[in-house]
Backbone as CSV, one residue per row, in Angstrom:
resi,resn,N_x,N_y,N_z,CA_x,CA_y,CA_z,C_x,C_y,C_z
1,MET,60.454,-27.027,-161.788,58.836,-26.480,-161.881,58.072,-27.958,-161.393
2,SER,57.228,-28.118,-160.343,56.708,-29.173,-159.603,55.630,-29.145,-160.561
3,ALA,55.590,-30.853,-160.568,54.324,-31.079,-161.238,52.947,-31.123,-160.937
4,ALA,51.643,-30.484,-161.485,50.682,-30.283,-161.045,49.992,-31.638,-160.145
5,PRO,49.460,-31.790,-159.358,48.742,-32.629,-158.443,47.660,-33.520,-159.705
6,LEU,47.685,-34.665,-159.296,46.665,-35.409,-160.089,45.114,-34.912,-159.657
7,LEU,44.912,-34.889,-158.785,43.333,-34.494,-158.215,43.736,-33.081,-157.488
8,ASP,42.837,-32.202,-157.483,43.056,-31.004,-156.940,41.279,-30.563,-156.306
9,VAL,41.367,-30.463,-154.935,40.120,-30.470,-154.602,40.384,-29.025,-153.761
10,ARG,39.091,-28.220,-154.467,39.402,-26.870,-153.930,38.247,-26.245,-153.742
11,GLY,37.926,-25.869,-152.301,36.839,-25.087,-151.237,35.626,-25.967,-151.545
12,VAL,35.217,-27.177,-151.666,34.311,-28.054,-152.115,33.455,-27.966,-151.020
13,THR,31.999,-27.427,-151.048,31.339,-27.326,-149.796,30.057,-28.211,-150.566
14,LYS,29.367,-28.617,-149.929,28.100,-29.156,-150.139,27.137,-29.401,-149.155
15,ARG,25.910,-28.929,-149.120,24.712,-28.808,-148.442,23.567,-29.921,-148.582
16,PHE,23.192,-30.437,-148.164,21.898,-31.222,-147.772,20.780,-30.191,-147.176
17,GLY,19.805,-29.192,-147.474,18.984,-28.900,-146.747,19.959,-27.835,-145.975
18,GLY,19.668,-28.084,-144.361,20.423,-27.088,-143.475,21.591,-27.790,-143.422
19,LEU,21.968,-28.658,-144.060,22.775,-29.641,-143.038,24.369,-29.261,-144.199
20,LEU,25.505,-29.034,-143.395,26.361,-28.420,-144.385,27.730,-29.512,-144.208
21,ALA,27.461,-30.468,-145.337,28.126,-31.661,-144.826,29.652,-31.801,-145.407
22,ASN,30.261,-30.871,-146.259,31.347,-30.285,-146.397,31.510,-29.067,-146.611
23,ASP,32.378,-28.677,-146.185,32.136,-27.212,-145.317,34.175,-26.525,-145.714
24,ASP,34.148,-26.060,-147.213,35.037,-25.595,-147.900,36.219,-26.419,-148.141
25,VAL,36.359,-27.553,-148.195,37.397,-28.655,-147.679,38.593,-28.278,-149.542
26,SER,39.749,-28.556,-149.156,40.524,-28.391,-150.203,41.550,-29.180,-149.919
27,PHE,42.174,-29.939,-150.791,43.431,-30.992,-151.097,43.968,-31.064,-152.117
28,THR,45.395,-31.931,-151.974,45.580,-31.915,-153.276,46.581,-33.544,-153.491
29,VAL,46.242,-34.166,-154.475,46.885,-35.881,-154.260,47.777,-35.992,-155.504
30,SER,49.249,-36.004,-155.140,50.132,-36.333,-156.435,50.045,-37.615,-156.914
31,GLU,50.518,-37.760,-158.269,50.474,-38.725,-158.873,50.990,-39.951,-158.187
32,GLY,50.665,-41.154,-157.790,51.503,-42.211,-156.850,51.389,-42.159,-155.661
33,GLU,51.031,-40.959,-155.162,50.691,-41.117,-153.382,49.463,-42.114,-153.102
34,ILE,49.378,-42.519,-151.849,48.291,-43.249,-151.138,47.999,-42.373,-150.194
35,VAL,46.734,-41.423,-150.084,46.370,-40.140,-149.136,45.238,-41.241,-148.444
36,SER,45.393,-41.103,-147.314,43.777,-41.555,-146.495,43.247,-40.131,-145.886
37,ILE,41.424,-40.742,-145.852,40.944,-39.599,-145.219,40.076,-39.999,-144.395
38,ILE,40.392,-39.712,-142.923,39.916,-40.179,-141.820,39.245,-39.282,-141.026
39,GLY,38.137,-39.921,-140.191,37.370,-38.994,-139.032,36.305,-39.168,-138.911
40,PRO,35.169,-39.144,-137.872,34.486,-39.808,-137.484,33.485,-39.934,-137.754
41,ASN,32.338,-40.956,-137.762,31.213,-41.069,-138.722,29.901,-39.707,-138.714
42,GLY,29.749,-39.619,-139.980,29.012,-38.266,-140.226,29.974,-37.233,-140.446
43,ALA,31.300,-37.592,-140.573,32.021,-36.203,-140.849,32.080,-35.564,-142.287
44,GLY,31.451,-36.214,-142.998,31.481,-36.006,-144.474,32.599,-36.407,-145.465
45,LYS,32.877,-37.706,-145.053,34.205,-38.328,-146.019,33.597,-38.792,-146.951
46,SER,32.213,-39.858,-146.792,31.717,-40.271,-147.931,30.880,-39.393,-148.884
47,THR,30.574,-38.095,-148.326,29.675,-37.200,-149.420,31.126,-36.538,-150.099
48,LEU,32.505,-36.202,-149.370,33.423,-35.739,-150.110,33.777,-36.600,-151.613
49,PHE,33.624,-37.918,-151.434,33.783,-38.654,-152.585,32.939,-38.567,-153.238
50,ASN,31.693,-39.061,-152.762,30.641,-38.147,-153.985,30.961,-37.365,-154.969
51,CYS,31.037,-35.787,-154.081,31.614,-34.486,-154.950,32.651,-34.875,-155.728
52,VAL,33.453,-35.644,-155.451,34.603,-35.572,-156.408,34.407,-36.800,-157.790
53,THR,33.542,-37.657,-157.414,33.396,-39.016,-158.700,32.086,-38.711,-159.347
54,GLY,31.309,-37.638,-159.000,30.413,-37.233,-159.888,29.016,-37.240,-159.399
55,PHE,28.942,-38.220,-157.940,27.662,-38.725,-157.601,26.713,-37.692,-157.025
56,SER,27.337,-36.256,-156.583,26.224,-35.508,-155.984,27.572,-34.243,-155.806
57,PRO,27.107,-33.376,-156.773,28.409,-32.602,-157.383,27.918,-31.654,-156.395
58,PRO,28.888,-30.757,-155.875,29.325,-29.689,-154.976,28.619,-28.352,-155.020
59,ASN,27.892,-27.970,-153.752,27.116,-26.410,-154.453,28.053,-25.309,-154.733
60,ALA,29.232,-25.822,-154.072,30.552,-24.557,-154.097,31.704,-25.024,-154.792
61,GLY,32.701,-24.849,-155.004,34.135,-25.153,-154.974,34.812,-25.935,-156.316
62,HIS,35.669,-26.403,-156.754,36.023,-27.380,-158.041,36.753,-28.172,-157.743
63,VAL,36.801,-29.262,-158.372,37.424,-30.389,-158.551,38.209,-30.662,-159.868
64,LEU,39.628,-30.487,-159.885,39.981,-30.678,-160.837,40.651,-32.068,-160.781
65,TYR,41.225,-32.414,-162.141,41.723,-33.839,-162.433,42.551,-33.570,-163.270
66,GLY,43.910,-33.941,-163.177,45.069,-33.889,-163.961,44.693,-32.175,-164.419
67,GLY,44.371,-31.441,-164.048,44.456,-29.795,-164.260,43.431,-29.992,-165.242
68,ARG,42.014,-30.618,-165.542,41.170,-30.316,-166.237,39.527,-29.765,-165.057
69,ASP,38.769,-29.005,-165.150,37.813,-29.142,-163.875,36.799,-30.112,-164.482
70,ILE,36.778,-30.952,-163.308,35.243,-32.071,-163.682,34.479,-31.701,-162.864
71,THR,34.130,-30.509,-162.205,32.989,-30.555,-160.636,32.185,-30.869,-161.654
72,ARG,31.390,-30.973,-162.637,29.936,-31.191,-163.313,30.052,-32.119,-164.190
73,LEU,30.843,-32.772,-164.124,30.766,-34.238,-165.062,30.025,-35.358,-164.574
74,ALA,29.222,-36.113,-165.257,28.598,-37.367,-164.506,29.488,-38.348,-164.358
75,ALA,29.079,-38.766,-163.979,30.029,-39.891,-162.791,30.577,-40.953,-163.412
76,ASP,30.014,-41.129,-164.953,30.401,-42.428,-165.797,31.385,-41.380,-166.540
77,ARG,31.157,-40.175,-166.781,32.619,-39.554,-167.728,33.741,-39.568,-166.630
78,ILE,33.555,-39.008,-165.807,34.735,-39.128,-164.437,35.179,-40.343,-164.162
79,CYS,34.827,-41.454,-164.259,35.115,-42.860,-164.655,35.913,-42.908,-165.981
80,LYS,35.485,-42.681,-167.098,36.342,-42.926,-168.419,36.861,-42.179,-168.279
81,LEU,37.332,-40.942,-167.583,38.628,-40.338,-167.701,39.667,-40.877,-166.853
82,GLY,39.655,-41.637,-165.894,40.240,-42.519,-165.062,40.269,-42.408,-163.524
83,ILE,38.653,-41.835,-163.081,38.661,-42.255,-161.533,37.998,-43.297,-161.364
84,ALA,37.817,-44.381,-160.683,37.135,-45.366,-160.041,37.415,-45.141,-158.326
85,ARG,36.512,-45.780,-158.087,35.818,-45.910,-156.629,35.004,-47.309,-156.744
86,THR,35.108,-47.402,-155.048,34.088,-48.435,-154.586,33.291,-47.650,-153.336
87,PHE,32.697,-48.126,-152.566,31.967,-47.779,-151.664,31.360,-48.339,-150.527
88,GLN,31.033,-47.473,-149.593,30.972,-47.701,-148.171,30.428,-48.914,-147.777
89,ILE,29.071,-49.211,-148.585,28.246,-50.778,-148.332,28.618,-51.219,-149.618
90,VAL,29.329,-52.120,-149.664,29.747,-52.966,-150.840,28.699,-53.207,-151.829
91,GLN,29.010,-52.973,-153.289,28.152,-52.816,-153.985,28.846,-54.169,-155.096
92,VAL,28.288,-54.987,-154.997,28.080,-56.022,-156.016,26.904,-56.077,-156.899
93,ILE,27.208,-56.899,-158.381,25.815,-57.197,-159.023,25.381,-58.327,-158.485
94,THR,24.113,-58.528,-157.927,23.555,-60.121,-157.468,23.448,-61.179,-158.217
95,ASP,23.153,-60.749,-160.007,22.551,-62.080,-160.479,24.108,-62.256,-161.274
96,MET,24.875,-61.796,-161.090,25.708,-62.399,-161.905,27.214,-63.191,-160.961
97,THR,28.054,-63.737,-161.892,28.940,-64.541,-161.601,30.414,-63.358,-161.167
98,VAL,31.173,-63.656,-160.484,32.226,-63.002,-159.831,32.853,-62.353,-161.080
99,LEU,33.221,-63.735,-162.371,33.843,-63.125,-163.308,33.045,-61.931,-164.030
100,GLU,31.675,-62.029,-164.240,30.851,-61.477,-164.899,30.395,-59.810,-164.174
101,ASN,30.737,-59.837,-163.040,30.961,-58.332,-162.264,32.118,-57.710,-162.813
102,VAL,33.380,-58.427,-162.730,34.550,-57.372,-163.011,34.412,-57.252,-164.778
103,MET,33.767,-58.081,-165.519,33.820,-57.563,-167.028,33.078,-56.543,-166.950
104,THR,32.105,-56.504,-166.554,31.496,-54.810,-166.175,31.921,-53.780,-166.341
105,GLY,33.372,-53.654,-165.628,33.991,-52.746,-165.070,35.038,-52.492,-166.193
106,ALA,35.236,-53.667,-167.143,36.441,-53.888,-168.025,35.782,-53.236,-169.055
107,PHE,34.556,-53.566,-169.448,33.655,-52.734,-170.515,33.484,-51.324,-170.802
108,LEU,34.003,-50.605,-170.009,34.183,-49.291,-170.248,34.983,-48.909,-170.965
109,ARG,36.362,-49.646,-171.375,37.452,-49.620,-171.907,37.494,-50.863,-172.979
110,SER,36.589,-51.587,-172.975,36.821,-52.985,-174.244,35.560,-52.759,-174.728
111,VAL,35.320,-52.700,-175.870,34.078,-52.948,-176.514,33.696,-54.428,-176.872
112,ARG,34.765,-55.314,-176.978,34.540,-56.295,-177.424,34.560,-57.917,-176.023
113,ASN,33.301,-58.571,-176.420,33.726,-59.346,-175.113,34.434,-59.855,-174.775
114,GLY,35.278,-60.786,-175.861,36.546,-61.711,-175.607,37.568,-60.557,-175.100
115,ALA,37.666,-59.249,-175.007,38.622,-58.210,-174.290,38.418,-58.078,-173.467
116,ALA,36.671,-57.761,-172.701,36.798,-57.857,-171.515,36.754,-59.080,-170.888
117,HIS,36.606,-59.756,-171.112,36.666,-61.476,-170.509,38.245,-61.514,-170.295
118,GLU,39.239,-60.906,-171.254,40.229,-61.206,-170.738,40.771,-60.168,-169.943
119,LYS,40.353,-59.164,-169.583,40.588,-58.237,-168.860,40.547,-58.407,-167.587
120,ALA,38.810,-59.506,-167.506,38.809,-59.623,-166.403,39.401,-60.907,-165.682
121,GLU,39.932,-61.464,-166.585,40.259,-62.453,-165.606,41.697,-62.162,-165.314
122,GLU,42.307,-61.014,-165.977,43.610,-60.989,-165.674,43.598,-59.981,-164.191
123,VAL,42.371,-58.942,-163.849,42.651,-58.680,-162.885,42.050,-59.149,-161.807
124,LEU,41.367,-60.483,-161.689,40.899,-61.596,-160.923,42.194,-62.469,-160.187
125,ARG,42.973,-62.771,-161.389,44.065,-62.764,-160.562,45.344,-62.207,-160.084
126,PHE,45.418,-61.285,-160.686,45.819,-60.176,-159.714,45.223,-59.970,-158.203
127,ALA,44.107,-59.904,-157.916,43.529,-59.806,-157.003,43.014,-60.788,-155.992
128,GLY,43.540,-62.199,-156.566,43.214,-63.565,-155.987,41.876,-63.957,-155.642
129,LEU,41.342,-63.481,-157.052,39.635,-63.967,-156.695,39.633,-64.780,-157.940
130,HIS,41.028,-65.551,-158.916,40.524,-66.050,-159.955,39.895,-67.465,-159.725
131,GLU,40.272,-68.153,-159.059,39.269,-69.225,-158.884,38.139,-69.283,-158.352
132,LYS,37.588,-68.276,-157.693,36.093,-68.240,-157.365,35.680,-67.491,-158.555
133,ARG,36.151,-67.273,-159.778,35.641,-66.668,-161.115,34.403,-66.832,-161.612
134,ASP,33.973,-68.417,-161.206,32.355,-68.880,-161.900,31.749,-69.018,-160.761
135,ALA,31.854,-68.787,-159.446,31.053,-68.601,-158.806,29.856,-67.256,-158.389
136,ALA,28.941,-67.935,-157.765,28.043,-66.220,-157.782,28.666,-64.972,-156.823
137,ALA,28.384,-64.114,-157.420,29.133,-62.972,-156.304,28.403,-62.802,-155.183
138,THR,26.924,-63.093,-154.894,26.301,-63.103,-153.645,27.135,-64.011,-152.980
139,SER,27.586,-65.702,-153.260,28.319,-66.176,-152.223,29.389,-66.071,-151.427
140,LEU,30.193,-64.994,-152.056,31.207,-64.762,-151.467,31.170,-64.234,-149.896
141,THR,32.386,-64.483,-149.274,32.218,-63.907,-148.171,32.292,-62.308,-148.228
142,ILE,32.360,-61.716,-147.068,32.771,-59.977,-146.911,34.094,-59.680,-147.397
143,GLU,35.127,-60.463,-147.069,36.309,-60.073,-147.220,36.423,-60.545,-149.190
144,ALA,35.918,-61.203,-149.487,36.052,-61.611,-150.908,34.955,-60.704,-151.526
145,LYS,34.081,-59.960,-151.318,33.199,-59.436,-151.772,34.017,-57.831,-151.781
146,LYS,34.471,-57.423,-150.876,35.322,-55.981,-151.129,36.558,-56.465,-152.024
147,ARG,37.107,-57.411,-151.933,38.033,-57.405,-153.207,37.478,-57.570,-154.659
148,LEU,36.411,-58.134,-154.691,35.674,-58.494,-155.771,35.466,-56.795,-156.374
149,GLU,35.031,-56.193,-155.388,34.749,-54.634,-155.404,35.657,-53.527,-156.003
150,VAL,37.011,-54.112,-155.585,37.788,-53.209,-155.694,38.201,-54.072,-157.293
151,SER,38.506,-55.114,-157.624,38.743,-55.613,-158.875,37.961,-54.989,-159.848
152,MET,36.474,-54.678,-159.705,35.442,-53.996,-160.447,35.977,-52.921,-160.868
153,ALA,36.463,-52.145,-159.735,37.006,-50.784,-160.155,38.316,-50.812,-160.522
154,LEU,39.313,-51.862,-160.640,40.494,-51.940,-161.511,40.347,-52.120,-163.011
155,ALA,39.164,-52.850,-163.210,39.100,-53.823,-164.535,38.635,-52.236,-165.403
156,THR,38.390,-50.828,-164.709,38.022,-49.881,-165.685,39.346,-49.355,-165.970
157,GLN,41.032,-49.780,-165.380,41.791,-49.235,-165.508,42.340,-47.889,-165.480
158,PRO,42.072,-47.792,-164.068,41.955,-46.232,-163.988,43.400,-45.776,-163.263
159,ARG,43.667,-44.269,-163.430,44.828,-43.719,-162.915,44.389,-43.197,-161.649
160,LEU,43.324,-43.089,-161.012,43.255,-42.623,-159.129,42.297,-43.535,-158.743
161,LEU,42.471,-44.168,-158.162,41.235,-45.500,-157.191,41.264,-44.652,-155.995
162,MET,39.860,-44.594,-155.642,39.242,-44.009,-154.316,38.226,-45.346,-153.676
163,LEU,38.860,-45.558,-152.596,38.137,-46.762,-151.804,37.230,-46.190,-150.463
164,ASP,36.359,-46.516,-150.563,35.540,-45.908,-149.371,35.436,-47.086,-148.197
165,GLU,36.447,-47.372,-147.575,36.414,-48.602,-146.286,36.317,-49.716,-146.472
166,SER,36.995,-50.068,-147.430,37.395,-51.269,-147.962,37.995,-52.123,-147.418
167,MET,38.589,-51.928,-146.116,38.904,-52.583,-144.785,38.039,-52.943,-143.617
168,ALA,37.204,-52.157,-143.608,36.311,-52.532,-142.462,35.557,-54.043,-142.566
169,GLY,35.685,-54.247,-141.332,35.300,-55.572,-140.970,36.056,-56.675,-141.198
170,LEU,37.291,-56.533,-141.481,38.196,-57.628,-141.780,38.791,-58.220,-140.665
171,ASN,39.200,-59.353,-140.339,40.018,-60.324,-139.332,41.621,-59.796,-140.319
172,PRO,42.359,-59.878,-138.863,43.891,-59.710,-139.340,44.219,-60.069,-140.081
173,VAL,43.894,-61.658,-140.549,44.743,-62.243,-141.854,44.229,-61.299,-143.016
174,GLU,42.584,-61.614,-143.212,42.497,-60.861,-144.209,42.758,-59.199,-144.495
175,LEU,42.754,-58.318,-143.593,43.775,-56.986,-143.518,44.804,-57.203,-144.163
176,ARG,45.382,-57.939,-143.690,46.999,-58.045,-144.038,46.880,-58.384,-145.920
177,GLY,46.314,-59.181,-145.968,45.847,-59.678,-147.230,45.383,-58.056,-148.216
178,MET,44.490,-57.446,-147.647,44.050,-56.702,-148.528,44.893,-55.122,-148.558
179,ILE,45.563,-55.039,-147.376,47.020,-54.256,-146.945,48.100,-54.497,-148.446
180,ASP,48.275,-55.686,-148.441,49.385,-56.181,-149.580,48.455,-56.158,-151.132
181,LEU,47.364,-56.229,-151.171,46.902,-56.043,-152.643,47.068,-54.476,-152.793
182,LEU,46.693,-53.658,-152.179,46.787,-52.090,-152.442,48.056,-51.574,-152.588
183,ARG,48.765,-51.743,-152.044,50.458,-51.766,-152.209,50.950,-52.250,-153.755
184,ARG,50.070,-53.633,-154.164,50.606,-53.856,-155.253,50.060,-53.112,-156.375
185,VAL,48.986,-52.658,-155.986,48.232,-51.760,-156.706,48.700,-50.158,-157.149
186,ARG,49.547,-49.840,-155.902,50.282,-48.520,-156.283,51.504,-49.065,-156.762
187,ALA,51.711,-49.796,-156.595,52.682,-50.339,-157.436,53.073,-50.529,-158.959
188,ASN,51.763,-50.652,-159.216,51.350,-50.625,-160.605,51.143,-49.745,-161.392
189,GLY,50.726,-48.611,-160.262,51.211,-47.140,-160.825,49.646,-46.143,-161.113
190,VAL,48.918,-46.990,-160.062,47.678,-46.529,-159.462,47.824,-45.748,-158.335
191,THR,47.259,-44.402,-158.132,47.651,-43.629,-157.393,46.216,-43.589,-156.222
192,LEU,46.182,-43.883,-154.742,44.994,-44.233,-154.233,44.539,-43.167,-152.977
193,VAL,43.089,-42.833,-153.266,42.654,-41.781,-152.125,41.761,-43.226,-151.383
194,ILE,41.981,-43.085,-150.218,41.225,-44.198,-149.099,40.490,-43.258,-148.079
195,VAL,39.196,-43.689,-148.013,38.582,-43.129,-146.716,38.764,-44.676,-145.507
196,GLU,39.437,-44.314,-144.516,39.249,-45.415,-143.441,39.186,-45.303,-142.031
197,HIS,38.839,-46.262,-141.356,38.283,-46.443,-139.514,39.733,-46.976,-139.132
198,VAL,40.028,-47.920,-140.231,41.456,-49.332,-139.357,42.611,-48.041,-139.508
199,MET,42.696,-47.797,-138.416,44.439,-47.137,-137.970,45.376,-48.187,-138.519
200,GLU,45.624,-49.088,-138.261,46.684,-50.182,-138.848,47.002,-49.820,-140.144
201,ALA,45.699,-49.950,-140.924,46.029,-49.852,-142.311,46.434,-48.246,-142.840
202,VAL,45.784,-47.531,-142.509,46.229,-46.316,-142.636,47.731,-45.909,-142.248
203,MET,47.896,-45.926,-141.283,49.253,-46.014,-140.946,50.253,-46.671,-141.761
204,GLU,49.997,-48.005,-142.222,51.077,-48.227,-142.768,50.794,-48.180,-144.429
205,LEU,49.964,-47.711,-144.779,49.407,-47.614,-146.200,49.981,-46.038,-146.680
206,SER,49.750,-44.987,-145.709,49.434,-43.698,-146.114,50.609,-42.923,-146.279
207,ASP,50.475,-42.232,-147.140,51.742,-41.191,-147.419,51.787,-40.005,-146.562
208,ARG,50.125,-39.480,-146.527,49.794,-38.049,-145.844,48.475,-38.817,-145.616
209,VAL,47.878,-38.086,-144.548,46.694,-38.552,-143.482,45.589,-37.054,-143.634
210,ILE,44.138,-37.032,-144.265,43.686,-35.757,-143.913,42.726,-36.309,-142.937
211,VAL,42.494,-35.063,-142.066,41.176,-35.471,-141.258,40.117,-34.242,-141.282
212,ILE,39.089,-34.686,-141.594,37.934,-34.247,-141.308,36.971,-34.726,-140.329
213,ASN,36.390,-33.318,-139.837,35.530,-33.205,-138.411,34.451,-32.054,-138.826
214,SER,33.114,-32.895,-138.547,32.010,-32.144,-138.884,32.044,-31.252,-140.642
215,GLY,32.767,-32.025,-141.501,32.630,-31.451,-142.546,33.830,-30.603,-142.917
216,LYS,34.388,-30.348,-141.844,35.873,-29.616,-142.257,37.256,-30.247,-142.077
217,LYS,37.913,-29.716,-143.190,39.458,-30.555,-142.804,40.076,-29.739,-141.629
218,ILE,40.788,-30.462,-140.441,40.967,-30.119,-139.708,42.598,-30.300,-139.462
219,VAL,43.156,-31.052,-140.007,44.636,-31.347,-140.044,44.900,-32.360,-141.514
220,GLU,46.323,-31.982,-141.668,46.993,-33.150,-142.638,48.312,-33.214,-142.780
221,GLY,48.752,-34.426,-142.722,50.305,-34.413,-142.143,50.368,-35.877,-143.073
222,PRO,51.768,-36.027,-142.713,52.334,-37.408,-142.417,51.504,-38.028,-141.514
223,PRO,51.362,-39.597,-141.226,50.653,-40.180,-140.322,50.944,-40.621,-139.156
224,LYS,52.523,-40.431,-139.084,52.949,-40.208,-137.389,52.440,-38.946,-136.606
225,GLU,52.810,-37.874,-137.443,52.153,-36.473,-136.803,50.970,-36.189,-136.696
226,VAL,50.330,-36.558,-137.921,48.496,-36.306,-137.491,48.127,-37.414,-136.240
227,VAL,48.596,-38.137,-135.945,47.692,-39.203,-134.919,48.173,-38.988,-133.201
228,MET,49.564,-37.691,-133.613,49.425,-37.533,-132.617,48.944,-35.837,-132.031
229,ASN,48.408,-35.529,-133.634,47.659,-33.661,-133.096,46.733,-33.988,-131.763
230,PRO,46.402,-33.205,-131.216,45.548,-32.870,-129.998,44.410,-32.695,-130.805
231,GLN,43.992,-32.049,-131.666,42.830,-31.947,-132.231,42.276,-33.169,-132.956
232,VAL,43.125,-33.924,-133.346,42.780,-35.252,-134.150,42.444,-36.641,-132.884
233,ILE,43.074,-36.594,-131.780,42.956,-37.402,-130.379,41.414,-37.093,-130.110
234,GLN,41.342,-35.664,-129.977,40.034,-35.093,-129.272,39.034,-35.361,-129.744
235,ALA,38.809,-35.211,-131.685,37.994,-35.519,-132.312,37.624,-37.015,-132.798
236,TYR,38.324,-37.562,-132.616,38.298,-38.917,-133.367,38.971,-39.875,-132.966
237,LEU,40.754,-39.834,-132.458,40.964,-40.908,-132.278,41.227,-41.285,-130.458
238,GLY,40.971,-40.315,-129.697,40.302,-40.780,-128.557,41.780,-41.045,-127.465
239,ASP,42.028,-41.050,-126.073,43.289,-41.118,-125.352,44.113,-42.045,-125.705
240,ARG,43.700,-43.344,-126.511,44.685,-44.443,-126.619,46.007,-43.862,-127.248
241,TYR,46.025,-42.956,-128.056,46.884,-42.437,-129.227,47.842,-41.285,-128.276
242,ARG,47.149,-40.900,-127.043,47.768,-39.711,-126.177,48.722,-40.678,-125.722
243,ALA,48.561,-41.667,-125.309,49.694,-42.371,-124.241,50.759,-42.517,-125.343
244,ARG,50.944,-42.434,-126.527,51.674,-43.313,-127.596,52.704,-41.771,-127.679
245,GLY,52.657,-40.637,-127.286,53.582,-39.876,-127.522,54.648,-39.963,-126.499
């Protein structure tokens, strides 16, 4: 018998007044996978993240995590269960150092200051930010701030990490570094769901790709199949991918 999925999104629908942001979206994520969600701007990807992580519960449908219905749980309880996330616009605590930012994540599971400090140091070494631990978070480059946000999420010790455009705006060298970091995150036993526009990263990292357009899931499958799908080319990728067939 196959194991139940780690994340099971069933018919999630989210409305904002007359706008249907997510329309009956369903998908599963198995333990150890990297699943990317792609689609045009305004397709409903970040809204879907909000529905899964408790920031904006759906109007209809259910979200199951490890077989448990978490649809109506608050965001902090969902994080405590093991789902951490980043945001499309980088969120760091501006009046704290890099180390202190990561400690805020570590305090989810560490009641003692010393334990949180130790965990934060460990995560910063893993993420390549340890030498910047005493710097003000606001002094970091965009690339380093993205690594910091990932570090804050990792400090909560998640089982499932959801990343919202963590590779947007990076130059080629920075992109390679982030791809390497995420591969090491998965190698350490963390499942990943990624919203991303950088197709190089999507193609390299993903086991499966889910495409959303106008709030609806239109295609799902292995990355090489998805990018050749006529619906995906028309709705999102454009003719540059048609020629690669």
